[in-house]
C-alpha positions as CSV (number, residue, x, y, z in Angstrom):
1,X,23.6,84.0,117.4
2,X,22.8,80.7,119.3
3,X,19.3,81.9,120.2
4,X,17.9,83.5,117.1
5,X,15.1,86.0,117.5
6,X,12.3,86.8,115.0
7,X,12.3,90.2,113.4
8,X,8.7,91.4,113.3
9,X,7.0,94.2,111.3
10,X,3.9,96.3,111.3
11,X,2.1,93.8,109.1
12,X,1.4,91.6,112.1
13,X,2.9,89.7,114.9
14,X,3.7,86.6,112.8
15,X,7.3,85.8,112.2
16,X,8.6,87.2,109.0
17,X,12.4,87.1,109.4
18,X,14.8,85.4,111.6
19,X,18.4,86.3,112.6
20,X,20.5,83.1,112.5
21,X,24.1,81.9,112.4
22,X,25.1,81.0,108.8
23,X,25.5,77.4,107.8
24,X,29.0,76.1,107.0
25,X,28.1,76.1,103.3
26,X,27.0,79.7,103.5
27,X,30.3,80.6,105.3
28,X,32.3,79.0,102.5
29,X,30.3,80.6,99.8
30,X,30.4,84.0,101.3
31,X,34.1,83.7,102.0
32,X,34.8,83.8,98.3
33,X,32.7,86.9,97.9
34,X,34.6,88.6,100.7
35,X,38.0,87.6,99.2
36,X,37.1,89.6,96.1
37,X,35.7,92.5,98.1
38,X,38.8,92.8,100.3
39,X,41.3,92.4,97.4
40,X,39.7,95.5,95.8
41,X,39.5,97.4,99.1
42,X,43.1,96.7,100.1
43,X,44.3,97.6,96.5
44,X,42.5,101.0,96.8
45,X,43.7,101.5,100.4
46,X,40.3,101.7,101.9
47,X,40.6,98.8,104.4
48,X,43.6,97.5,106.3
49,X,43.8,93.8,107.2
50,X,40.8,91.5,107.2
51,X,38.6,92.8,110.1
52,X,35.5,90.8,109.3
53,X,36.9,87.6,110.6
54,X,38.4,88.5,113.9
55,X,38.8,87.2,117.3
56,X,39.8,89.0,120.5
57,X,42.9,87.4,121.9
58,X,42.2,88.2,125.6
59,X,41.1,91.2,127.6
60,X,40.3,94.6,126.2
61,X,44.0,95.6,126.1
62,X,45.2,92.5,124.3
63,X,44.3,93.4,120.8
64,X,42.6,91.5,118.0
65,X,43.8,88.6,115.7
66,X,42.6,88.5,112.1
67,X,42.1,85.3,110.2
68,X,40.7,84.0,107.0
69,X,40.5,80.5,108.4
70,X,38.2,80.7,111.4
71,X,35.8,77.8,111.9
72,X,32.3,78.5,110.8
73,X,31.1,78.6,114.4
74,X,33.5,81.5,115.2
75,X,32.4,83.7,112.3
76,X,31.0,87.1,113.3
77,X,28.5,87.0,110.5
78,X,24.8,86.3,110.8
79,X,22.0,86.0,108.2
80,X,18.5,87.3,108.0
81,X,16.2,84.6,106.7
82,X,13.0,85.7,105.1
83,X,9.8,83.8,106.1
84,X,7.4,86.0,104.2
85,X,7.4,89.1,102.0
86,X,10.9,90.7,102.0
87,X,11.7,93.6,104.3
88,X,12.7,96.7,102.5
89,X,16.5,96.5,102.4
90,X,17.1,100.2,102.8
91,X,14.9,100.4,105.9
92,X,16.4,97.3,107.4
93,X,19.9,98.6,106.8
94,X,19.0,101.9,108.5
95,X,17.5,100.1,111.5
96,X,20.5,97.8,112.0
97,X,23.0,100.7,111.7
98,X,21.3,102.9,114.3
99,X,20.7,100.1,116.8
100,X,23.1,99.8,119.7
101,X,24.6,96.8,117.9
102,X,25.7,99.3,115.2
103,X,25.4,96.6,112.6
104,X,27.1,97.4,109.4
105,X,25.6,95.6,106.4
106,X,28.6,94.3,104.6
107,X,27.2,93.1,101.3
108,X,23.8,92.1,100.0
109,X,24.7,88.9,98.1
110,X,22.5,87.2,95.6
111,X,20.8,84.4,97.6
112,X,21.5,82.0,94.8
113,X,25.2,82.4,95.5
114,X,24.6,80.9,98.9
115,X,22.5,77.9,100.0
116,X,19.6,77.6,97.5
117,X,17.7,75.4,100.0
118,X,17.9,78.1,102.7
119,X,17.7,81.5,100.9
120,X,19.0,84.5,102.9
121,X,18.1,88.1,102.4
122,X,21.3,89.5,103.9
123,X,24.6,88.6,105.5
124,X,25.9,91.2,107.9
125,X,28.4,91.9,110.6
126,X,27.2,92.1,114.2
127,X,29.8,94.7,115.0
128,X,29.7,98.0,113.1
129,X,32.0,99.8,110.7
130,X,34.5,97.5,109.1
131,X,37.3,99.8,110.3
132,X,36.3,99.4,113.9
133,X,38.3,96.2,114.7
134,X,41.4,97.7,113.1
135,X,41.0,100.8,115.2
136,X,40.6,98.6,118.3
137,X,43.9,96.9,117.4
138,X,45.8,100.1,116.7
139,X,44.5,102.4,119.4
140,X,43.8,99.9,122.3
141,X,40.2,101.3,122.3
142,X,37.4,98.9,122.9
143,X,35.9,99.1,119.4
144,X,35.4,95.4,118.8
145,X,31.9,94.3,119.8
146,X,30.9,91.4,122.0
147,X,27.4,90.0,121.6
148,X,24.7,92.3,120.1
149,X,21.5,92.6,122.1
150,X,19.0,90.9,119.7
151,X,16.0,92.2,121.6
152,X,17.2,95.8,121.2
153,X,17.9,95.2,117.5
154,X,14.5,93.7,116.9
155,X,12.9,96.7,118.7
156,X,14.6,99.2,116.3
157,X,13.7,97.1,113.3
158,X,10.1,97.1,114.4
159,X,10.2,100.9,114.9
160,X,11.6,101.4,111.4
161,X,9.1,99.0,109.9
162,X,6.2,100.8,111.6
163,X,7.3,104.3,110.4
164,X,5.0,105.7,107.8
165,X,7.4,107.2,105.3
166,X,4.7,108.9,103.3
167,X,3.4,110.7,106.3
168,X,6.8,111.5,107.9
169,X,9.2,112.1,105.0
170,X,11.4,114.4,107.1
171,X,12.2,111.6,109.4
172,X,13.0,109.2,106.5
173,X,15.3,111.8,105.0
174,X,17.2,112.1,108.2
175,X,17.6,108.4,108.5
176,X,18.9,108.3,104.9
177,X,21.4,111.1,105.7
178,X,22.8,109.2,108.7
179,X,23.5,106.2,106.5
180,X,25.3,108.4,103.9
181,X,27.8,109.9,106.4
182,X,29.3,106.6,107.5
183,X,31.6,106.7,104.4
184,X,33.5,109.6,106.2
185,X,36.6,108.7,108.2
186,X,36.1,108.3,111.9
187,X,37.3,111.0,114.4
188,X,37.3,113.8,111.8
189,X,35.7,117.2,112.1
190,X,33.9,116.5,108.9
191,X,32.2,113.5,110.4
192,X,31.3,115.5,113.6
193,X,29.7,118.1,111.3
194,X,27.8,115.4,109.5
195,X,26.3,114.0,112.7
196,X,25.1,117.5,113.5
197,X,23.7,117.9,110.0
198,X,21.5,114.8,110.8
199,X,20.4,116.3,114.2
200,X,19.6,119.6,112.6
201,X,17.7,118.1,109.8
202,X,15.6,116.2,112.4
203,X,15.0,118.9,115.0
204,X,15.5,122.4,113.5
205,X,14.0,124.7,110.9
206,X,15.7,127.7,109.2
207,X,15.6,130.6,111.7
208,X,13.5,133.6,110.7
209,X,16.0,136.4,109.8
210,X,14.0,139.0,111.7
211,X,13.6,136.9,114.9
212,X,16.7,137.2,117.1
213,X,15.3,134.5,119.5
214,X,14.7,131.8,116.9
215,X,18.2,130.5,116.7
216,X,19.5,127.0,115.9
217,X,21.1,126.7,119.3
218,X,17.8,127.5,121.1
219,X,15.9,125.0,118.9
220,X,18.4,122.3,119.6
221,X,18.5,122.9,123.4
222,X,14.8,122.8,123.7
223,X,14.1,119.9,121.3
224,X,17.0,117.6,122.5
225,X,16.0,118.1,126.1
226,X,12.3,117.4,125.4
227,X,13.2,114.1,123.7
228,X,15.8,113.3,126.4
229,X,13.0,113.5,129.1
230,X,10.8,111.2,127.1
231,X,13.3,108.4,126.4
232,X,13.5,105.3,128.6
233,X,16.8,104.8,130.7
234,X,17.9,102.2,128.1
235,X,17.9,104.9,125.5
236,X,19.4,107.7,127.6
237,X,21.1,110.5,125.6
238,X,23.6,110.9,128.4
239,X,23.5,114.7,128.4
240,X,22.8,114.7,132.1
241,X,26.0,112.7,133.0
242,X,28.5,115.5,132.6
243,X,30.1,116.9,135.8
244,X,32.2,119.8,137.0
245,X,33.8,118.3,140.0
246,X,30.9,117.0,142.1
247,X,28.3,119.3,140.4
248,X,26.2,118.2,137.5
249,X,26.5,120.3,134.3
250,X,23.1,121.3,133.0
251,X,21.9,119.6,129.8
252,X,21.5,122.9,128.0
253,X,25.1,123.7,128.7
254,X,26.2,120.4,127.3
255,X,24.2,121.0,124.1
256,X,25.7,124.5,123.8
257,X,29.3,123.1,124.0
258,X,28.6,120.4,121.5
259,X,27.1,123.0,119.1
260,X,30.0,125.3,119.8
261,X,32.4,122.5,118.7
262,X,30.3,122.0,115.6
263,X,30.3,125.7,114.7
264,X,34.1,126.1,115.3
265,X,34.7,123.1,113.0
266,X,32.3,124.5,110.4
267,X,34.0,127.9,110.3
268,X,37.6,126.7,110.4
269,X,38.2,127.9,114.0
270,X,40.1,126.1,116.7
271,X,38.1,123.5,118.5
272,X,40.7,122.9,121.2
273,X,38.8,125.0,123.8
274,X,35.8,122.8,123.4
275,X,37.8,119.6,123.8
276,X,39.3,121.1,127.0
277,X,35.8,121.9,128.3
278,X,34.7,118.3,127.7
279,X,37.9,117.0,129.3
280,X,37.2,119.0,132.5
281,X,33.5,118.1,132.6
282,X,33.4,114.6,131.2
283,X,31.3,111.7,132.6
284,X,33.0,109.3,134.9
285,X,32.8,106.6,132.2
286,X,34.9,108.4,129.7
287,X,38.5,107.6,129.0
288,X,41.3,110.1,128.8
289,X,41.0,110.2,125.0
290,X,38.5,113.1,125.0
291,X,38.5,113.6,121.2
292,X,37.5,110.0,120.6
293,X,34.9,110.1,123.4
294,X,33.3,113.3,122.1
295,X,32.9,111.8,118.6
296,X,31.5,108.5,120.0
297,X,29.1,110.5,122.2
298,X,27.7,112.6,119.3
299,X,27.3,109.5,117.2
300,X,25.2,107.8,119.9
301,X,23.3,111.0,120.5
302,X,22.4,111.1,116.8
303,X,21.3,107.5,116.7
304,X,19.1,107.8,119.8
305,X,17.5,110.9,118.5
306,X,16.6,109.1,115.3
307,X,15.1,106.3,117.4
308,X,13.1,108.9,119.3
309,X,11.9,110.2,116.0
310,X,10.8,106.8,114.9
311,X,9.0,106.2,118.2
312,X,7.1,109.6,118.2
313,X,7.4,110.9,114.7
314,X,4.5,113.4,115.0
315,X,6.1,114.9,118.1
316,X,9.4,115.3,116.3
317,X,7.8,117.0,113.3
318,X,6.0,119.4,115.7
319,X,9.2,120.2,117.5
320,X,11.0,120.8,114.3
321,X,8.4,123.4,113.1
322,X,7.9,125.1,116.5
């Protein structure tokens, strides 16, 4: 991160934390920690290769090279340096994960293991799930990140710092639930269901058994569309981008199809008809791998609804109970 940006909080506009490139000494110290981590991970079969230190060898289709010997300046790690009272680690982890940078906090090392003259609160990967780079290599999908948008990351950190957890515990629980589901394998029906569990926890209440109108689908359609209309273009949910030929598919129809996929998966039914629908009505930006695109879409949808909830928590609580 050649131009580090301060991470600010609700306690004031003074600088509390700073996102920086690690020093050479920190790289070497943390490399030893990673070696132990990856030895255990590979032994238990949870991680293939060494994706944290990776370089792209060319264009998107040229794959990724892994190395334990990259120069410090090529490392994909950054550090958060504390200038004042420490940020809450759980809240910071949630904010970094749901940002567009999809930052996956790798480890929270003891600062004394690093440079004692420049203590760091965290060392993290600006690039998401540690499996992503390997997936990029094996599927030719563009899963390896480029440069994260530091301004966007700071905005999400500020939103999370400003959220009053005592006043809005429902939103905090949904944020925690999103963090929990990332241990599930990518592109699985269980993970798709888990994304919807977060969305439902955020935007729905248990339907009244004697009210045939008060259904989960109805609640989701209404509440997702309300939030979609209030988000800025940079946070678009993308539910208005689906097309049937030259005609736009209505957002409620898109939400219905997503929920239909979720319900089929939950009840052990065939989800193929929903994938075929998304293949016929997909946005122009989608690739031919509809299954991967649907999973990627619902992940982004979940993250941006969580950001909407942090932006207007009282509105989300009201929508949930309506």
